[in-house]
N, C-alpha and C positions, 0 to 999 in steps of 0.2 A: 630492578627488573624481576618479574615473576615468570616462572616456567608455566607451561600449560597446567600441570598438576597443581601447582601452588595457587594459581588464580582460580581454577575451577573449584578447589577446596574452599577458598575464601568466599567465593560468590555462591557456593551451594549448587553449582551446575556440574555437568559431566564434562570430561575432556572432549568427548565426541561433540558436545554442544558447541564448544569453542572452535573446534575444527570446522563444524558446519557453518558457523557465523563467518569464519574466514573464507570458506569456499564461495559463499553467496555475496561476499563483499560488504558484510554488515560490520564486522569487527576484525580488522587486520592486525597482526602482531606488530609491535613496535620495531622488532628486530628479529632477523633469522640468523642463527649462528652458522658457522662453517659446517657444523655437524647436522644442519638441517632443523635443529630444534627451534621452536617458536618462543619468543620472549615478549612479555607485555610490560610496558611502563605505566606510570600513574595516569597518563592521559587515556590509555587504552582501558585501564581499570574503571575510570570515571565514565567512559563511553559504555562499558558493559553495564554499569549501574543504571544508566539511562535506558538501555535496552530492557533490562529487567523490570524497571518501573513501568515502561510501556506494555510489556508482556503482562504485568500484573493488572493493567487496565483493560486487557483483553484484545489489544491490537495485534494483528498478524505481522509476521516478520517483514513482508513486502512493504506494508504501510509504514512500519518503523523505519525502514531503510529510506523511504521517500522523505519522511519528516526530518530525520537526522542528517540526511544528505544535502539539505538545503544550505545555501551559502549564508543565509541570515539566521540559521538555527542558533537560538540563544539558550545556553545551558542554564543560566540562572533563572530565566523566565520559565523554562521547562520545569525546573525544580519547584518553583512557586506553584505552578499548575498541579504538579504531583501532590504537593502538600495540601492544596485545596481539595483535591479529589479524595485523598487518603483520609482527611479530616471528615469529609462527608460520609465515607464508609464507616469510619470509627463511630460516628454519631449513630448510624443505623444499627451497628453491632451492639452498641451500648443499650439501645432501645430493646434489642432482642434479648440481651442479658437480663434486663429489667423484666421482660415478659417471662423469662424462665424463672426468675426469682419469685415473681408474683404467682406463677402457676404452681410452684412448689408450695408456697404458703397457702394457696387455695386448696390444693389436694390434702394438705395437712389440717384443713379446717380453720386456718388462722386468719383468712380474709375472704372477701367476696369478690368475684370477677364477673363482669358482664361479657357479652359476646365480642365486643370490639376490643376489650382488653386482652382477651385470649389470643387474638391474632394481631396484636399491636406489633408493628415493625416489619410485618411481612409485605411482600410486594403488592398484592391486591389492595390493601389498605392505603399504601403509598400512592397507588394509581388513583384511588378515589379522592385522596387528599389533593393531589395535583389537579384532578378534574375540577374540584370545587374552586381551587385557586384560579384555574383557567377561566371558569365561568365568571369570576369576579373581574378578570382583566379583559375578557373578550365577550362577544355576544353569546349568551348562555345557550341559545338554540343551536348555534353553529357548533359549539363545543359538544353538546349532547349528540348531534347528528354525526359528528366526527367519531365520537366514542361508539356509536351504534355501528357505523361502517367498520370500525376496527374490530369490534367483537364478532362481526359477521364473517370475517376472514378466518379460515382455518389456521392452525398453528404453523403449518408448512408455508402458507402464504404470508403470514405475519413475519416469519423468519426471513423470507425472501425480500419483503419490503424493508425490513431493518438492515439487511445486508446491502441493499441498493442504496439506502440512505448513507450508510457508512462509506461506501465506495465514492459517492458524490463528494462527501466532505474530505476524504483523503485526496481525491483528485484536485479539489479546491486548494488544499494545502500545497500540493505540488505546483499549482498555477500561481502561487503568491509572488514568486520572483518576477513574473511577467506583468504583474499589475492587475488591479481590479477591473480596469476597462479593457483588458486584452481580450482577443477573440476566444481564447481558451476559457478564461474566467466567465465571460458572458454566456458562452455555450453551456457551461456548468450551471449558471443561474437558470437558464432555460430548462435544463434537466431537472433542477431542484423544483422549479415551478410546476412542471409536469408531474413530478413525484408527489407534490402536495395533493394532487387529485385523488390519491388513495384515501385521503381524509376529508378534504373539502376543496372548493375551487375559489381561491382568494382573488379579488380584483386587485388592481394596481395599488390602491390605497392600503389595502389589507396586507399586501406584500411588504410595503414600507413599515407597517406596524409590526409585522413579524421580524423584519430586519432590526428594528429598534429594540424589540424584545430580546434579541440575541445579545445585545450589549448592556441593556438596562435591567433585565430580569436576572437576579442572582443565580437561579437554578439553571436557566438556559446558558448563562455565562459560564458557570462551572462545567457544564457538559462540553462546551466548545473549548474551554481552556484546557480540559483534560486531554484533548486531541492536539491542540497547538495554542499557545498563549496569544497568538495574533489572529486566530481564525475568526473570532467573533467580529472584530473590527473590519477584517477583510470582507467577510460576508455582507456586513452592513453597507460598506462602500460599494461593493459589486452590485448589490440589489438596487441601490439608489441610482447607479449609472444605468442599470437595465431598465428601471421604471422611467427614468428621464428620456431614454431613447424610444420608449413605447408610446409616449404621450404626443 
């Protein structure tokens, strides 16, 4: 058993953080002594590890509670998802380290760099790369129009759109136990379809194409797996049920 102080020291969090997690029902102590002290066992320590992984991915505590509170939450599958996401981040950081090294060599007059190499690994270039890949997979004009619409939104609007998207997917995770064909899941697919209008207006066939992309495109799959290892398949199934009902 760990005391609050021992576990907080091991995990690199404050005792206040553990108390807060207890208060909101995210991480309960394994045992409370007669003196009122909280004690945490191995299961609680592993639960805290999961919480910290999800926090590292940028998920808010309410969303983490929904994910980990599901009856079918699979710790091993979640760890595999964390591994995939962390590996993706490491790859990008390695590219940034390479850019730093190349820039140092360039400033020392030891090598030549072009403009693209100077900014290699930064988000804008990644977005351009993804856009080129998307044009290869989907209709190029549709992708370009989607990009134009996105860039026309201000930063505040973009953040609002991204937050709405995350909310939809978190609620979709919470709806998983009820089934892909449940009213809750189907209402969320409708919300998702409406949300797509910020970028473009897909028809039913294109919705199916997007749903297939979530399970078949490695990048899309990694994004969904980082939220929940079963989300991609669930979205795929829910969208197919939705489209079948609309025909």
